[in-house]
MIMARKE-911097 format. One record per atom (N, C-alpha, C): residue number from 1; atom name; y, x, z; residue in three letters. Coordinates in steps of 0.2 Angstrom, whole numbers, plus 5000, padded with zeros to 4 digits. Layout:
<rec i="NUM" at="CA" yy="Y" xx="X" zz="Z" aa="ALA"/>
...
REM end
This chain:
<rec i="1" at="N" yy="4720" xx="4879" zz="4959" aa="MET"/>
<rec i="1" at="CA" yy="4727" xx="4878" zz="4961" aa="MET"/>
<rec i="1" at="C" yy="4731" xx="4885" zz="4959" aa="MET"/>
<rec i="2" at="N" yy="4728" xx="4890" zz="4961" aa="TYR"/>
<rec i="2" at="CA" yy="4731" xx="4897" zz="4960" aa="TYR"/>
<rec i="2" at="C" yy="4732" xx="4898" zz="4953" aa="TYR"/>
<rec i="3" at="N" yy="4727" xx="4896" zz="4949" aa="ASN"/>
<rec i="3" at="CA" yy="4727" xx="4897" zz="4942" aa="ASN"/>
<rec i="3" at="C" yy="4732" xx="4894" zz="4939" aa="ASN"/>
<rec i="4" at="N" yy="4734" xx="4888" zz="4941" aa="ASP"/>
<rec i="4" at="CA" yy="4739" xx="4884" zz="4938" aa="ASP"/>
<rec i="4" at="C" yy="4746" xx="4887" zz="4939" aa="ASP"/>
<rec i="5" at="N" yy="4747" xx="4890" zz="4945" aa="ILE"/>
<rec i="5" at="CA" yy="4753" xx="4893" zz="4947" aa="ILE"/>
<rec i="5" at="C" yy="4754" xx="4899" zz="4943" aa="ILE"/>
<rec i="6" at="N" yy="4748" xx="4903" zz="4942" aa="ASN"/>
<rec i="6" at="CA" yy="4749" xx="4909" zz="4938" aa="ASN"/>
<rec i="6" at="C" yy="4750" xx="4907" zz="4931" aa="ASN"/>
<rec i="7" at="N" yy="4747" xx="4902" zz="4928" aa="VAL"/>
<rec i="7" at="CA" yy="4749" xx="4900" zz="4921" aa="VAL"/>
<rec i="7" at="C" yy="4756" xx="4898" zz="4921" aa="VAL"/>
<rec i="8" at="N" yy="4759" xx="4894" zz="4925" aa="LYS"/>
<rec i="8" at="CA" yy="4766" xx="4892" zz="4925" aa="LYS"/>
<rec i="8" at="C" yy="4770" xx="4898" zz="4925" aa="LYS"/>
<rec i="9" at="N" yy="4769" xx="4903" zz="4930" aa="ASN"/>
<rec i="9" at="CA" yy="4773" xx="4909" zz="4930" aa="ASN"/>
<rec i="9" at="C" yy="4773" xx="4913" zz="4924" aa="ASN"/>
<rec i="10" at="N" yy="4767" xx="4913" zz="4920" aa="MET"/>
<rec i="10" at="CA" yy="4766" xx="4917" zz="4914" aa="MET"/>
<rec i="10" at="C" yy="4770" xx="4913" zz="4909" aa="MET"/>
<rec i="11" at="N" yy="4770" xx="4906" zz="4909" aa="ASP"/>
<rec i="11" at="CA" yy="4774" xx="4903" zz="4904" aa="ASP"/>
<rec i="11" at="C" yy="4781" xx="4904" zz="4905" aa="ASP"/>
<rec i="12" at="N" yy="4784" xx="4904" zz="4911" aa="LEU"/>
<rec i="12" at="CA" yy="4791" xx="4905" zz="4912" aa="LEU"/>
<rec i="12" at="C" yy="4793" xx="4912" zz="4910" aa="LEU"/>
<rec i="13" at="N" yy="4788" xx="4917" zz="4911" aa="GLU"/>
<rec i="13" at="CA" yy="4790" xx="4924" zz="4909" aa="GLU"/>
<rec i="13" at="C" yy="4790" xx="4924" zz="4902" aa="GLU"/>
<rec i="14" at="N" yy="4786" xx="4921" zz="4898" aa="GLN"/>
<rec i="14" at="CA" yy="4786" xx="4921" zz="4891" aa="GLN"/>
<rec i="14" at="C" yy="4792" xx="4918" zz="4888" aa="GLN"/>
<rec i="15" at="N" yy="4794" xx="4912" zz="4891" aa="LYS"/>
<rec i="15" at="CA" yy="4800" xx="4909" zz="4889" aa="LYS"/>
<rec i="15" at="C" yy="4806" xx="4913" zz="4890" aa="LYS"/>
<rec i="16" at="N" yy="4807" xx="4916" zz="4896" aa="ASN"/>
<rec i="16" at="CA" yy="4812" xx="4921" zz="4898" aa="ASN"/>
<rec i="16" at="C" yy="4812" xx="4927" zz="4893" aa="ASN"/>
<rec i="17" at="N" yy="4806" xx="4929" zz="4891" aa="GLN"/>
<rec i="17" at="CA" yy="4806" xx="4935" zz="4887" aa="GLN"/>
<rec i="17" at="C" yy="4808" xx="4933" zz="4880" aa="GLN"/>
<rec i="18" at="N" yy="4806" xx="4927" zz="4877" aa="LYS"/>
<rec i="18" at="CA" yy="4809" xx="4925" zz="4871" aa="LYS"/>
<rec i="18" at="C" yy="4816" xx="4924" zz="4871" aa="LYS"/>
<rec i="19" at="N" yy="4819" xx="4921" zz="4876" aa="LYS"/>
<rec i="19" at="CA" yy="4826" xx="4920" zz="4877" aa="LYS"/>
<rec i="19" at="C" yy="4830" xx="4927" zz="4876" aa="LYS"/>
<rec i="20" at="N" yy="4827" xx="4932" zz="4880" aa="ARG"/>
<rec i="20" at="CA" yy="4830" xx="4939" zz="4879" aa="ARG"/>
<rec i="20" at="C" yy="4830" xx="4942" zz="4872" aa="ARG"/>
<rec i="21" at="N" yy="4824" xx="4940" zz="4869" aa="ILE"/>
<rec i="21" at="CA" yy="4823" xx="4943" zz="4862" aa="ILE"/>
<rec i="21" at="C" yy="4828" xx="4939" zz="4857" aa="ILE"/>
<rec i="22" at="N" yy="4829" xx="4933" zz="4858" aa="LYS"/>
<rec i="22" at="CA" yy="4834" xx="4929" zz="4854" aa="LYS"/>
<rec i="22" at="C" yy="4841" xx="4931" zz="4855" aa="LYS"/>
<rec i="23" at="N" yy="4843" xx="4932" zz="4862" aa="SER"/>
<rec i="23" at="CA" yy="4850" xx="4935" zz="4863" aa="SER"/>
<rec i="23" at="C" yy="4851" xx="4942" zz="4860" aa="SER"/>
<rec i="24" at="N" yy="4846" xx="4946" zz="4861" aa="GLU"/>
<rec i="24" at="CA" yy="4847" xx="4953" zz="4858" aa="GLU"/>
<rec i="24" at="C" yy="4847" xx="4953" zz="4851" aa="GLU"/>
<rec i="25" at="N" yy="4843" xx="4948" zz="4847" aa="SER"/>
<rec i="25" at="CA" yy="4844" xx="4948" zz="4840" aa="SER"/>
<rec i="25" at="C" yy="4850" xx="4945" zz="4838" aa="SER"/>
<rec i="26" at="N" yy="4853" xx="4940" zz="4842" aa="ARG"/>
<rec i="26" at="CA" yy="4859" xx="4937" zz="4840" aa="ARG"/>
<rec i="26" at="C" yy="4865" xx="4942" zz="4841" aa="ARG"/>
<rec i="27" at="N" yy="4865" xx="4946" zz="4846" aa="SER"/>
<rec i="27" at="CA" yy="4870" xx="4951" zz="4847" aa="SER"/>
<rec i="27" at="C" yy="4870" xx="4957" zz="4842" aa="SER"/>
<rec i="28" at="N" yy="4864" xx="4959" zz="4840" aa="SER"/>
<rec i="28" at="CA" yy="4863" xx="4964" zz="4835" aa="SER"/>
<rec i="28" at="C" yy="4865" xx="4961" zz="4828" aa="SER"/>
<rec i="29" at="N" yy="4864" xx="4954" zz="4827" aa="LEU"/>
<rec i="29" at="CA" yy="4866" xx="4951" zz="4821" aa="LEU"/>
<rec i="29" at="C" yy="4874" xx="4950" zz="4821" aa="LEU"/>
<rec i="30" at="N" yy="4877" xx="4949" zz="4827" aa="LYS"/>
<rec i="30" at="CA" yy="4884" xx="4949" zz="4827" aa="LYS"/>
<rec i="30" at="C" yy="4887" xx="4955" zz="4826" aa="LYS"/>
<rec i="31" at="N" yy="4884" xx="4960" zz="4829" aa="PHE"/>
<rec i="31" at="CA" yy="4886" xx="4967" zz="4828" aa="PHE"/>
<rec i="31" at="C" yy="4886" xx="4969" zz="4820" aa="PHE"/>
<rec i="32" at="N" yy="4880" xx="4967" zz="4817" aa="HIS"/>
<rec i="32" at="CA" yy="4879" xx="4969" zz="4810" aa="HIS"/>
<rec i="32" at="C" yy="4884" xx="4965" zz="4806" aa="HIS"/>
<rec i="33" at="N" yy="4886" xx="4959" zz="4808" aa="ASN"/>
<rec i="33" at="CA" yy="4891" xx="4955" zz="4804" aa="ASN"/>
<rec i="33" at="C" yy="4898" xx="4958" zz="4805" aa="ASN"/>
<rec i="34" at="N" yy="4899" xx="4961" zz="4810" aa="ILE"/>
<rec i="34" at="CA" yy="4906" xx="4964" zz="4811" aa="ILE"/>
<rec i="34" at="C" yy="4906" xx="4970" zz="4807" aa="ILE"/>
<rec i="35" at="N" yy="4901" xx="4974" zz="4807" aa="LEU"/>
<rec i="35" at="CA" yy="4901" xx="4980" zz="4803" aa="LEU"/>
<rec i="35" at="C" yy="4900" xx="4979" zz="4795" aa="LEU"/>
<rec i="36" at="N" yy="4897" xx="4973" zz="4794" aa="ASP"/>
<rec i="36" at="CA" yy="4896" xx="4971" zz="4787" aa="ASP"/>
<rec i="36" at="C" yy="4902" xx="4968" zz="4784" aa="ASP"/>
<rec i="37" at="N" yy="4906" xx="4965" zz="4788" aa="GLY"/>
<rec i="37" at="CA" yy="4913" xx="4962" zz="4786" aa="GLY"/>
<rec i="37" at="C" yy="4912" xx="4955" zz="4784" aa="GLY"/>
<rec i="38" at="N" yy="4906" xx="4952" zz="4785" aa="THR"/>
<rec i="38" at="CA" yy="4905" xx="4945" zz="4784" aa="THR"/>
<rec i="38" at="C" yy="4908" xx="4940" zz="4789" aa="THR"/>
<rec i="39" at="N" yy="4909" xx="4943" zz="4795" aa="ILE"/>
<rec i="39" at="CA" yy="4912" xx="4939" zz="4800" aa="ILE"/>
<rec i="39" at="C" yy="4919" xx="4937" zz="4798" aa="ILE"/>
<rec i="40" at="N" yy="4923" xx="4941" zz="4794" aa="LEU"/>
<rec i="40" at="CA" yy="4929" xx="4940" zz="4791" aa="LEU"/>
<rec i="40" at="C" yy="4930" xx="4934" zz="4787" aa="LEU"/>
<rec i="41" at="N" yy="4924" xx="4932" zz="4783" aa="THR"/>
<rec i="41" at="CA" yy="4924" xx="4927" zz="4778" aa="THR"/>
<rec i="41" at="C" yy="4922" xx="4920" zz="4782" aa="THR"/>
<rec i="42" at="N" yy="4920" xx="4920" zz="4788" aa="SER"/>
<rec i="42" at="CA" yy="4918" xx="4914" zz="4791" aa="SER"/>
<rec i="42" at="C" yy="4924" xx="4910" zz="4793" aa="SER"/>
<rec i="43" at="N" yy="4923" xx="4903" zz="4794" aa="ASP"/>
<rec i="43" at="CA" yy="4928" xx="4899" zz="4796" aa="ASP"/>
<rec i="43" at="C" yy="4931" xx="4900" zz="4803" aa="ASP"/>
<rec i="44" at="N" yy="4927" xx="4902" zz="4807" aa="ASN"/>
<rec i="44" at="CA" yy="4929" xx="4904" zz="4814" aa="ASN"/>
<rec i="44" at="C" yy="4934" xx="4909" zz="4814" aa="ASN"/>
<rec i="45" at="N" yy="4933" xx="4914" zz="4810" aa="SER"/>
<rec i="45" at="CA" yy="4938" xx="4920" zz="4810" aa="SER"/>
<rec i="45" at="C" yy="4945" xx="4918" zz="4808" aa="SER"/>
<rec i="46" at="N" yy="4945" xx="4913" zz="4803" aa="ILE"/>
<rec i="46" at="CA" yy="4951" xx="4911" zz="4801" aa="ILE"/>
<rec i="46" at="C" yy="4955" xx="4907" zz="4807" aa="ILE"/>
<rec i="47" at="N" yy="4951" xx="4903" zz="4811" aa="LYS"/>
<rec i="47" at="CA" yy="4954" xx="4900" zz="4816" aa="LYS"/>
<rec i="47" at="C" yy="4957" xx="4904" zz="4822" aa="LYS"/>
<rec i="48" at="N" yy="4953" xx="4910" zz="4822" aa="LEU"/>
<rec i="48" at="CA" yy="4955" xx="4915" zz="4827" aa="LEU"/>
<rec i="48" at="C" yy="4961" xx="4920" zz="4825" aa="LEU"/>
<rec i="49" at="N" yy="4963" xx="4919" zz="4819" aa="LEU"/>
<rec i="49" at="CA" yy="4968" xx="4923" zz="4816" aa="LEU"/>
<rec i="49" at="C" yy="4975" xx="4923" zz="4820" aa="LEU"/>
<rec i="50" at="N" yy="4978" xx="4918" zz="4822" aa="PRO"/>
<rec i="50" at="CA" yy="4984" xx="4918" zz="4826" aa="PRO"/>
<rec i="50" at="C" yy="4983" xx="4922" zz="4832" aa="PRO"/>
<rec i="51" at="N" yy="4977" xx="4921" zz="4835" aa="PHE"/>
<rec i="51" at="CA" yy="4976" xx="4925" zz="4842" aa="PHE"/>
<rec i="51" at="C" yy="4975" xx="4932" zz="4840" aa="PHE"/>
<rec i="52" at="N" yy="4972" xx="4934" zz="4835" aa="VAL"/>
<rec i="52" at="CA" yy="4972" xx="4941" zz="4833" aa="VAL"/>
<rec i="52" at="C" yy="4979" xx="4944" zz="4832" aa="VAL"/>
<rec i="53" at="N" yy="4983" xx="4940" zz="4828" aa="PHE"/>
<rec i="53" at="CA" yy="4990" xx="4942" zz="4827" aa="PHE"/>
<rec i="53" at="C" yy="4994" xx="4943" zz="4834" aa="PHE"/>
<rec i="54" at="N" yy="4993" xx="4938" zz="4839" aa="TYR"/>
<rec i="54" at="CA" yy="4996" xx="4939" zz="4845" aa="TYR"/>
<rec i="54" at="C" yy="4993" xx="4945" zz="4849" aa="TYR"/>
<rec i="55" at="N" yy="4987" xx="4947" zz="4849" aa="LEU"/>
<rec i="55" at="CA" yy="4984" xx="4953" zz="4852" aa="LEU"/>
<rec i="55" at="C" yy="4987" xx="4959" zz="4849" aa="LEU"/>
<rec i="56" at="N" yy="4988" xx="4959" zz="4842" aa="SER"/>
<rec i="56" at="CA" yy="4991" xx="4964" zz="4839" aa="SER"/>
<rec i="56" at="C" yy="4998" xx="4965" zz="4841" aa="SER"/>
<rec i="57" at="N" yy="5002" xx="4960" zz="4841" aa="PHE"/>
<rec i="57" at="CA" yy="5009" xx="4960" zz="4844" aa="PHE"/>
<rec i="57" at="C" yy="5009" xx="4963" zz="4851" aa="PHE"/>
<rec i="58" at="N" yy="5005" xx="4961" zz="4855" aa="LEU"/>
<rec i="58" at="CA" yy="5005" xx="4963" zz="4862" aa="LEU"/>
<rec i="58" at="C" yy="5003" xx="4971" zz="4862" aa="LEU"/>
<rec i="59" at="N" yy="4999" xx="4973" zz="4858" aa="ALA"/>
<rec i="59" at="CA" yy="4997" xx="4980" zz="4857" aa="ALA"/>
<rec i="59" at="C" yy="5003" xx="4984" zz="4855" aa="ALA"/>
<rec i="60" at="N" yy="5007" xx="4982" zz="4850" aa="VAL"/>
<rec i="60" at="CA" yy="5013" xx="4985" zz="4848" aa="VAL"/>
<rec i="60" at="C" yy="5018" xx="4985" zz="4853" aa="VAL"/>
<rec i="61" at="N" yy="5019" xx="4980" zz="4857" aa="LEU"/>
<rec i="61" at="CA" yy="5024" xx="4980" zz="4863" aa="LEU"/>
<rec i="61" at="C" yy="5022" xx="4985" zz="4868" aa="LEU"/>
<rec i="62" at="N" yy="5015" xx="4985" zz="4869" aa="TYR"/>
<rec i="62" at="CA" yy="5013" xx="4990" zz="4875" aa="TYR"/>
<rec i="62" at="C" yy="5014" xx="4997" zz="4873" aa="TYR"/>
<rec i="63" at="N" yy="5013" xx="4999" zz="4866" aa="ILE"/>
<rec i="63" at="CA" yy="5014" xx="5005" zz="4864" aa="ILE"/>
<rec i="63" at="C" yy="5021" xx="5007" zz="4864" aa="ILE"/>
<rec i="64" at="N" yy="5025" xx="5002" zz="4862" aa="GLY"/>
<rec i="64" at="CA" yy="5033" xx="5004" zz="4862" aa="GLY"/>
<rec i="64" at="C" yy="5035" xx="5004" zz="4869" aa="GLY"/>
<rec i="65" at="N" yy="5033" xx="5000" zz="4874" aa="ASN"/>
<rec i="65" at="CA" yy="5035" xx="5001" zz="4881" aa="ASN"/>
<rec i="65" at="C" yy="5033" xx="5008" zz="4884" aa="ASN"/>
<rec i="66" at="N" yy="5027" xx="5010" zz="4882" aa="THR"/>
<rec i="66" at="CA" yy="5025" xx="5017" zz="4884" aa="THR"/>
<rec i="66" at="C" yy="5029" xx="5022" zz="4882" aa="THR"/>
<rec i="67" at="N" yy="5031" xx="5022" zz="4875" aa="TYR"/>
<rec i="67" at="CA" yy="5036" xx="5027" zz="4872" aa="TYR"/>
<rec i="67" at="C" yy="5042" xx="5027" zz="4876" aa="TYR"/>
<rec i="68" at="N" yy="5045" xx="5021" zz="4877" aa="TYR"/>
<rec i="68" at="CA" yy="5051" xx="5020" zz="4880" aa="TYR"/>
<rec i="68" at="C" yy="5051" xx="5023" zz="4887" aa="TYR"/>
<rec i="69" at="N" yy="5046" xx="5021" zz="4891" aa="ALA"/>
<rec i="69" at="CA" yy="5045" xx="5024" zz="4898" aa="ALA"/>
<rec i="69" at="C" yy="5045" xx="5032" zz="4898" aa="ALA"/>
<rec i="70" at="N" yy="5041" xx="5035" zz="4893" aa="GLU"/>
<rec i="70" at="CA" yy="5041" xx="5042" zz="4893" aa="GLU"/>
<rec i="70" at="C" yy="5048" xx="5045" zz="4891" aa="GLU"/>
<rec i="71" at="N" yy="5052" xx="5042" zz="4887" aa="LYS"/>
<rec i="71" at="CA" yy="5058" xx="5044" zz="4885" aa="LYS"/>
<rec i="71" at="C" yy="5063" xx="5044" zz="4891" aa="LYS"/>
<rec i="72" at="N" yy="5063" xx="5038" zz="4894" aa="THR"/>
<rec i="72" at="CA" yy="5067" xx="5037" zz="4900" aa="THR"/>
<rec i="72" at="C" yy="5065" xx="5042" zz="4906" aa="THR"/>
<rec i="73" at="N" yy="5059" xx="5044" zz="4907" aa="ALA"/>
<rec i="73" at="CA" yy="5057" xx="5049" zz="4911" aa="ALA"/>
<rec i="73" at="C" yy="5059" xx="5056" zz="4910" aa="ALA"/>
<rec i="74" at="N" yy="5059" xx="5057" zz="4903" aa="ARG"/>
<rec i="74" at="CA" yy="5062" xx="5064" zz="4901" aa="ARG"/>
<rec i="74" at="C" yy="5070" xx="5064" zz="4902" aa="ARG"/>
<rec i="75" at="N" yy="5073" xx="5059" zz="4901" aa="GLU"/>
<rec i="75" at="CA" yy="5080" xx="5059" zz="4902" aa="GLU"/>
<rec i="75" at="C" yy="5082" xx="5059" zz="4909" aa="GLU"/>
<rec i="76" at="N" yy="5078" xx="5056" zz="4913" aa="ILE"/>
<rec i="76" at="CA" yy="5079" xx="5057" zz="4921" aa="ILE"/>
<rec i="76" at="C" yy="5078" xx="5064" zz="4923" aa="ILE"/>
<rec i="77" at="N" yy="5073" xx="5067" zz="4920" aa="GLU"/>
<rec i="77" at="CA" yy="5072" xx="5074" zz="4922" aa="GLU"/>
<rec i="77" at="C" yy="5078" xx="5079" zz="4920" aa="GLU"/>
<rec i="78" at="N" yy="5080" xx="5078" zz="4914" aa="GLU"/>
<rec i="78" at="CA" yy="5086" xx="5081" zz="4911" aa="GLU"/>
<rec i="78" at="C" yy="5092" xx="5080" zz="4916" aa="GLU"/>
<rec i="79" at="N" yy="5093" xx="5074" zz="4918" aa="ILE"/>
<rec i="79" at="CA" yy="5099" xx="5072" zz="4922" aa="ILE"/>
<rec i="79" at="C" yy="5098" xx="5076" zz="4929" aa="ILE"/>
<rec i="80" at="N" yy="5092" xx="5076" zz="4931" aa="LYS"/>
<rec i="80" at="CA" yy="5091" xx="5079" zz="4938" aa="LYS"/>
<rec i="80" at="C" yy="5093" xx="5086" zz="4938" aa="LYS"/>
<rec i="81" at="N" yy="5091" xx="5090" zz="4932" aa="THR"/>
<rec i="81" at="CA" yy="5092" xx="5097" zz="4932" aa="THR"/>
<rec i="81" at="C" yy="5100" xx="5098" zz="4931" aa="THR"/>
<rec i="82" at="N" yy="5103" xx="5094" zz="4927" aa="GLU"/>
<rec i="82" at="CA" yy="5110" xx="5094" zz="4926" aa="GLU"/>
<rec i="82" at="C" yy="5114" xx="5093" zz="4932" aa="GLU"/>
<rec i="83" at="N" yy="5112" xx="5088" zz="4936" aa="LEU"/>
<rec i="83" at="CA" yy="5115" xx="5087" zz="4943" aa="LEU"/>
<rec i="83" at="C" yy="5114" xx="5093" zz="4948" aa="LEU"/>
<rec i="84" at="N" yy="5108" xx="5096" zz="4947" aa="LYS"/>
<rec i="84" at="CA" yy="5107" xx="5102" zz="4952" aa="LYS"/>
<rec i="84" at="C" yy="5112" xx="5108" zz="4950" aa="LYS"/>
<rec i="85" at="N" yy="5113" xx="5109" zz="4943" aa="GLU"/>
<rec i="85" at="CA" yy="5117" xx="5114" zz="4941" aa="GLU"/>
<rec i="85" at="C" yy="5124" xx="5112" zz="4943" aa="GLU"/>
<rec i="86" at="N" yy="5126" xx="5106" zz="4942" aa="LEU"/>
<rec i="86" at="CA" yy="5133" xx="5104" zz="4944" aa="LEU"/>
<rec i="86" at="C" yy="5134" xx="5105" zz="4952" aa="LEU"/>
<rec i="87" at="N" yy="5129" xx="5103" zz="4955" aa="ARG"/>
<rec i="87" at="CA" yy="5130" xx="5104" zz="4963" aa="ARG"/>
<rec i="87" at="C" yy="5131" xx="5112" zz="4964" aa="ARG"/>
<rec i="88" at="N" yy="5127" xx="5116" zz="4961" aa="TYR"/>
<rec i="88" at="CA" yy="5128" xx="5123" zz="4962" aa="TYR"/>
<rec i="88" at="C" yy="5135" xx="5125" zz="4960" aa="TYR"/>
<rec i="89" at="N" yy="5137" xx="5123" zz="4955" aa="GLU"/>
<rec i="89" at="CA" yy="5144" xx="5125" zz="4953" aa="GLU"/>
<rec i="89" at="C" yy="5149" xx="5122" zz="4958" aa="GLU"/>
<rec i="90" at="N" yy="5148" xx="5116" zz="4960" aa="HIS"/>
<rec i="90" at="CA" yy="5153" xx="5113" zz="4965" aa="HIS"/>
<rec i="90" at="C" yy="5153" xx="5118" zz="4972" aa="HIS"/>
<rec i="91" at="N" yy="5147" xx="5120" zz="4974" aa="ILE"/>
<rec i="91" at="CA" yy="5147" xx="5124" zz="4980" aa="ILE"/>
<rec i="91" at="C" yy="5150" xx="5131" zz="4979" aa="ILE"/>
<rec i="92" at="N" yy="5149" xx="5134" zz="4973" aa="ALA"/>
<rec i="92" at="CA" yy="5152" xx="5140" zz="4971" aa="ALA"/>
<rec i="92" at="C" yy="5160" xx="5139" zz="4971" aa="ALA"/>
<rec i="93" at="N" yy="5163" xx="5134" zz="4968" aa="ALA"/>
<rec i="93" at="CA" yy="5170" xx="5133" zz="4967" aa="ALA"/>
<rec i="93" at="C" yy="5173" xx="5131" zz="4974" aa="ALA"/>
<rec i="94" at="N" yy="5169" xx="5128" zz="4978" aa="LYS"/>
<rec i="94" at="CA" yy="5172" xx="5126" zz="4985" aa="LYS"/>
<rec i="94" at="C" yy="5172" xx="5132" zz="4989" aa="LYS"/>
<rec i="95" at="N" yy="5167" xx="5137" zz="4989" aa="SER"/>
<rec i="95" at="CA" yy="5168" xx="5143" zz="4993" aa="SER"/>
<rec i="95" at="C" yy="5173" xx="5148" zz="4990" aa="SER"/>
<rec i="96" at="N" yy="5174" xx="5148" zz="4983" aa="GLU"/>
<rec i="96" at="CA" yy="5180" xx="5152" zz="4981" aa="GLU"/>
<rec i="96" at="C" yy="5186" xx="5149" zz="4983" aa="GLU"/>
<rec i="97" at="N" yy="5187" xx="5142" zz="4983" aa="LEU"/>
<rec i="97" at="CA" yy="5193" xx="5139" zz="4985" aa="LEU"/>
<rec i="97" at="C" yy="5195" xx="5141" zz="4993" aa="LEU"/>
<rec i="98" at="N" yy="5189" xx="5141" zz="4997" aa="MET"/>
<rec i="98" at="CA" yy="5190" xx="5142" zz="5004" aa="MET"/>
<rec i="98" at="C" yy="5192" xx="5150" zz="5005" aa="MET"/>
<rec i="99" at="N" yy="5189" xx="5154" zz="5001" aa="PHE"/>
<rec i="99" at="CA" yy="5191" xx="5161" zz="5001" aa="PHE"/>
<rec i="99" at="C" yy="5198" xx="5162" zz="4999" aa="PHE"/>
<rec i="100" at="N" yy="5200" xx="5159" zz="4994" aa="GLN"/>
<rec i="100" at="CA" yy="5207" xx="5160" zz="4991" aa="GLN"/>
<rec i="100" at="C" yy="5212" xx="5157" zz="4996" aa="GLN"/>
<rec i="101" at="N" yy="5211" xx="5152" zz="5000" aa="SER"/>
<rec i="101" at="CA" yy="5215" xx="5148" zz="5004" aa="SER"/>
<rec i="101" at="C" yy="5216" xx="5152" zz="5011" aa="SER"/>
<rec i="102" at="N" yy="5212" xx="5157" zz="5012" aa="LYS"/>
<rec i="102" at="CA" yy="5213" xx="5161" zz="5018" aa="LYS"/>
<rec i="102" at="C" yy="5220" xx="5164" zz="5018" aa="LYS"/>
<rec i="103" at="N" yy="5223" xx="5164" zz="5024" aa="GLN"/>
<rec i="103" at="CA" yy="5230" xx="5167" zz="5025" aa="GLN"/>
<rec i="103" at="C" yy="5231" xx="5173" zz="5022" aa="GLN"/>
<rec i="104" at="N" yy="5226" xx="5178" zz="5023" aa="SER"/>
<rec i="104" at="CA" yy="5227" xx="5185" zz="5021" aa="SER"/>
<rec i="104" at="C" yy="5227" xx="5185" zz="5013" aa="SER"/>
<rec i="105" at="N" yy="5223" xx="5181" zz="5010" aa="GLU"/>
<rec i="105" at="CA" yy="5223" xx="5180" zz="5003" aa="GLU"/>
<rec i="105" at="C" yy="5229" xx="5177" zz="5000" aa="GLU"/>
<rec i="106" at="N" yy="5232" xx="5172" zz="5003" aa="VAL"/>
<rec i="106" at="CA" yy="5238" xx="5169" zz="5001" aa="VAL"/>
<rec i="106" at="C" yy="5243" xx="5174" zz="5001" aa="VAL"/>
<rec i="107" at="N" yy="5244" xx="5178" zz="5007" aa="ALA"/>
<rec i="107" at="CA" yy="5249" xx="5183" zz="5007" aa="ALA"/>
<rec i="107" at="C" yy="5249" xx="5188" zz="5002" aa="ALA"/>
<rec i="108" at="N" yy="5242" xx="5190" zz="5001" aa="LYS"/>
<rec i="108" at="CA" yy="5241" xx="5195" zz="4996" aa="LYS"/>
<rec i="108" at="C" yy="5244" xx="5193" zz="4989" aa="LYS"/>
<rec i="109" at="N" yy="5242" xx="5187" zz="4987" aa="ASN"/>
<rec i="109" at="CA" yy="5244" xx="5184" zz="4981" aa="ASN"/>
<rec i="109" at="C" yy="5252" xx="5183" zz="4980" aa="ASN"/>
<rec i="110" at="N" yy="5255" xx="5181" zz="4986" aa="LEU"/>
<rec i="110" at="CA" yy="5262" xx="5180" zz="4986" aa="LEU"/>
<rec i="110" at="C" yy="5266" xx="5187" zz="4985" aa="LEU"/>
<rec i="111" at="N" yy="5263" xx="5192" zz="4987" aa="GLU"/>
<rec i="111" at="CA" yy="5266" xx="5199" zz="4987" aa="GLU"/>
<rec i="111" at="C" yy="5267" xx="5201" zz="4979" aa="GLU"/>
<rec i="112" at="N" yy="5262" xx="5199" zz="4975" aa="VAL"/>
<rec i="112" at="CA" yy="5262" xx="5200" zz="4968" aa="VAL"/>
<rec i="112" at="C" yy="5268" xx="5197" zz="4965" aa="VAL"/>
<rec i="113" at="N" yy="5270" xx="5191" zz="4967" aa="ILE"/>
<rec i="113" at="CA" yy="5276" xx="5187" zz="4964" aa="ILE"/>
<rec i="113" at="C" yy="5282" xx="5190" zz="4967" aa="ILE"/>
<rec i="114" at="N" yy="5282" xx="5193" zz="4973" aa="GLY"/>
<rec i="114" at="CA" yy="5288" xx="5196" zz="4976" aa="GLY"/>
<rec i="114" at="C" yy="5290" xx="5192" zz="4982" aa="GLY"/>
<rec i="115" at="N" yy="5286" xx="5187" zz="4985" aa="LEU"/>
<rec i="115" at="CA" yy="5288" xx="5184" zz="4991" aa="LEU"/>
<rec i="115" at="C" yy="5284" xx="5187" zz="4997" aa="LEU"/>
<rec i="116" at="N" yy="5287" xx="5188" zz="5002" aa="LYS"/>
<rec i="116" at="CA" yy="5284" xx="5191" zz="5008" aa="LYS"/>
<rec i="116" at="C" yy="5283" xx="5186" zz="5014" aa="LYS"/>
<rec i="117" at="N" yy="5278" xx="5187" zz="5018" aa="GLU"/>
<rec i="117" at="CA" yy="5276" xx="5183" zz="5023" aa="GLU"/>
<rec i="117" at="C" yy="5281" xx="5183" zz="5029" aa="GLU"/>
<rec i="118" at="N" yy="5283" xx="5178" zz="5031" aa="SER"/>
<rec i="118" at="CA" yy="5288" xx="5178" zz="5037" aa="SER"/>
<rec i="118" at="C" yy="5285" xx="5180" zz="5043" aa="SER"/>
<rec i="119" at="N" yy="5288" xx="5185" zz="5047" aa="THR"/>
<rec i="119" at="CA" yy="5286" xx="5187" zz="5053" aa="THR"/>
<rec i="119" at="C" yy="5289" xx="5184" zz="5059" aa="THR"/>
<rec i="120" at="N" yy="5294" xx="5180" zz="5058" aa="THR"/>
<rec i="120" at="CA" yy="5297" xx="5176" zz="5064" aa="THR"/>
<rec i="120" at="C" yy="5295" xx="5169" zz="5063" aa="THR"/>
<rec i="121" at="N" yy="5293" xx="5167" zz="5069" aa="PRO"/>
<rec i="121" at="CA" yy="5291" xx="5160" zz="5070" aa="PRO"/>
<rec i="121" at="C" yy="5296" xx="5155" zz="5068" aa="PRO"/>
<rec i="122" at="N" yy="5295" xx="5149" zz="5066" aa="PRO"/>
<rec i="122" at="CA" yy="5300" xx="5144" zz="5065" aa="PRO"/>
<rec i="122" at="C" yy="5303" xx="5141" zz="5072" aa="PRO"/>
<rec i="123" at="N" yy="5309" xx="5139" zz="5071" aa="GLN"/>
<rec i="123" at="CA" yy="5312" xx="5137" zz="5078" aa="GLN"/>
<rec i="123" at="C" yy="5313" xx="5129" zz="5078" aa="GLN"/>
REM end
């Protein structure tokens, strides 16, 4: 009885080993066909041609989208630096305006024209 089980297990192992060898030889044969170029002449490859074109189209779209995203990211960085520079200019101009609009500075600038500051309050 044990011998029968051992024989059956050996038969199963041999069958599995043969299947592995066949699948390995098929995959190496397929790889050889790809390298050899004979896969392109088969009827199956002609049927798959539209799918290959579709995949090629998707690859081109993917590459184009990547370039567009990188270009947009560069533009965003340029605009950020320009915004920062404009913000600094705005702060500088605002502080200069505040300095020039002080009463003492206005009086000093009016003396150059010939106008004098009134010392009497309005009635």
